[in-house]
Structures are given as C-alpha cells and as structure tokens.
Phi, psi and omega in degrees: 000321179297318179295321179297313180296324178297317182285330173298318180294313179300318181296318179294321178297315179298319177299317179296318180293313181292323178296319178293318178297319179293323178298315177299315181298312183292321178297316178294323180296317178298316181295316182290327176295320177296319179297315180297320180296321182276344180234076186298340180294343180298337179303326182291346177268000182302314179301316181291320179298315179296319180296320180294316179297317179297322179294318179295316178300317183297319186271329188232357187274357183052233181264013181295338180295344179286344173062222183300328182297326178297317181293318178300315180298320183287329175295320180287338179264015188298337181266359179284160177301149186302326183290348181262359180292140167262096189303145171278111188295143179297333181288351179300319183299303180292328181294312182290329176297307182292322180296319179289321175302317180297318179303314183283329178297320184265355171109012176293149179268103183209176182247205186225344183296320181300321178295314181296318180294317180292321176297318179297317179295319179297315178296323178298320180289325177296314178298321178299322178292321181295322182263005178057046179277142178219167177060229183294332179293319177295319177302319181296319179295320177296319178296319178297322178297319179292315180301310181294322180294311181295315182297319186284330183280338179246351182072031183230083185296319179296316178296324179298315180294314181293325177303312180296319183288326185265308187291315186286320187259345183053029175079001186260341183238026182267132169241151183305331184284353175283336190295309184297312178301320179295319178295315180298314180297320182293312182291322178293318179298317179297318180296318182297317179297316178295324180296333177278003175092015180273132179242146182253152177291149177243142180236154179229132178275002180069207181286130178275127181295147176297147183294133172205160180298323180298312179296317181299316180297320178296319179296320180293322175299315178299320181297320177298317179293325176297319179296317178295324178295320176300316180297315179300316181297312183296312180293326179300313179294317182298313183287327178293321177300317180293317179296319179297323180295328178286327182282318183222127183280335183266136182300322180297321179295322179295317178293323179298314179296315180299321178298318178293325178296318179298316178301316179297322179296322180301315182281334177290319181278331182077029181207147175253014181295340186262007178274156177063217180285331184062034180296323176301325178294321178295318178299318179298326182299335179271353189240330187205159178295139178244176174302138182292348179255008182301318181296324181289319178295318178296323177297313182296314179301317183288318178300316179295316182297305184284326180291339179264004170104009177288153179279149178143171181261176180255341194291311180299316173302324177295323174302313182294316179299314180295317180296317181286329175293317176299322177299319181289327182279337186306309180293331180289326182262001179057048175237159182293144181304305184296328180297310183282332175295319178295317178294323178294322180304311182277332185290313180294321177297319181302314181291319183288327183262358184053049187221065181296322181291314180299320181288330175296314178293325176301315178298318179297320182285328180278321190243349181095179186283336181295132182084014182300323180297316178296319181296317178298317180296317181296315181298316182289314183292319177300317177300318181295327184261007184267358179078171181269056177223170180191168182287344176248102187296324180290342181300323186263002181297121179077006180255121181288154179290122179301146183296332184275003173293142177277131181281120180271124181304130177085348184292327180299320179294319179295318181295321180294316178298324180296319181291320181295000000 
C-alpha cells in the first residue's frame, strides 16, 4: 500500500510538471505564431535561426540531440545498473522548448508532440535523480513524463497513456503496474494544462455514414493510402537526413541549407499555409474542399524542415497531412469531407508512429464514440500497410516485423540501403 500511494503521488507530480511545461510551451507557440504571421519578413531568418539552434545543440546539448529516441532507449534500459544509464540531460527540456519556438517563429514546418515528450522525459529523469529511482522505478517516471506530455499538448489523456505504453515499448516492456501511473500522469497533465488556461481545437467528423459493405470497402481503400502516406513521410525524413549528411558534415550547415529550401518552397508554391503547425489548413480540411495537392506540399515542407535538423515534432504535421489527404480522397470515394478528413488524421499518424491502439483512442477523444468501428479499421489497416519503419527509429530496434504487415514491393531494398 505504501508503494502504491508513493507511485500515485509521483504520477500526479509528473502530470503537474508536464502539464505546466506544456502550458508554457503552447502559450509561447501561439504567441510566436501570431508574431510570424504579422511579420512575414521573419521567414528570411529561418536559415540563420536553424543554424544557430543546431550549433548550440552541437556544442552544449550533450546527448539531447537524440531527442525522442534517447528517451525510448532509456526506458528499455531501465533494468540495467545505474552506472550504465545514458542520462536524459536536464537541459533537454529548455533546449527543445527554445529550439521548437525558434522553428515556428521563423516558419519551419514542424509539430509539438516531440517537444512535449522530450520535456516530459527530461523532467522524469530529473525527478528520478531527486528521489534516487533506479531500474523499473526510473522507467516508470520516464513513462509518466511521456504520458503527461502527450496528453497535455493534445488534450487527449487516454491517448497519451496508451501512446507511452504502446509506442515507446511496442508491447514488450509493459507490466500491469505501469498502466495506472501512466493514466494518472496523463489525466493530471491534461488537467494542469487546462487549468493554466490553454484550450485545444475541436474537430467534428459530421454525420457518420450508416454501415454498409460499400462504405467499408471505401474506408479500407482510404486506409491503405493512409498507410502508404505514412511510409512516404517516414522514408522521406530518413533519406533526406542521410542526403543532407553527405552534402554537409556540420549540423549547422544542414539546417542553413534546409532553411533556404523552405524559403524557396514558399515562393514556388505561392502560399504560407504550410509553415508552422498549419492548424488553419487542418480546420479547413474538415469544412471545405482544398487543393488536391495540399497533403503533398505539407509533406514536402515538413520533410525538408525536420530532415535538415530543425527542432519540432512530427505528429501535428501528420494530422494535417492525414486530414488534407482525406479531404482530397473524399470526392473520389464519394464520402463526406469531415468524415474522411477525421479518419485521415488518425490513420496517417497510426502508420507513421506504429500506434494503432493509441490512435484509436485519439480518435475516440477527438471525435466521440460514433464511427468507432471505422476508426479502428483505419488505424489497423494503415499500420499494416506502413511497413516496418516509423518516425521513432529506436522504437523498432530489436522488434521483429509482425507477420500481418503487408509486404510493400521494393521496401526491403530501401530498408537495407537505409541501414547501410
């Protein structure tokens, strides 16, 4: 009982810390986005801003540059002796916070989940040092940090808890006693963020079509395309990082080049809709027809931004890519725009993050219980067609490819080249 009460307290503390950190992050993000919108000339500082952040990370960031992958690795190493830990540095939280703010201030296309997860992991390791936690206890604190960070930045506590349990561990390092602390941290983090006055966007899938074989087949076709889109996004970032490393050996140079490419893309496309989070574009995807290439442009902007080393997450851009892809497919499949945009939002994320369960709960929290069957089918099928790759490379280390994955022609050669 003493141990249980102790972990309830630790989980609540982690939720409060991550929720407060996310509130600070989101409030600053909103303010900086407004500044960039009102001062369009800031886009020209994107190359210099990215180069400066990369230089600071290189010189003072220690191993913080590994980002989410460092936290995943440390959770899996939780049972090793303390002297073998690769600590999650305390500076990761302020570094990723300021780095992501800089990306969005100057116009990089990135998200926010990576920042929240890294801040949560960093805070979890700091608390672990204070209470001298080791082994499974340290792992639990890191898991609580991820749960609270994800839940608070999106306002989805159930998805936050499942995200930590599924995405980080891939089902191999889960013990039943992890579930309650992750849930407490997630709900506490979400409550803390809301208590600071942060509000999240709400989306509606509109009327859910009555079940029929025809509708189900159309949804499954869309789900397959969502899975392929996830694969394209993941491989795009991976290959661009490799290509950038061949062109420029220094991280600052890669960010500088990537920043100029983003500036060039803005003028080539003639639109700034794909900069930053692109949340207005996502809202539009639920309300009106968009350009049929909107999802592709958002993919290119995000791949260039993250592939060249800018700070930020992948999840919100994946939401936008999925929503706009669903918007483009709706008239072709003769389905309602908001319905397919909602399925695209969770479907593309499911494939890219290898997280069908977390994305299913995300859909339930964002859109409600109606259409749960369609949401479950989309998350699972997209995951099956997304290949044995993901936006978190350490997530799949040592994890065999499930038998029910669909083999994509030529993907084995691409994966082998990627490893080499």
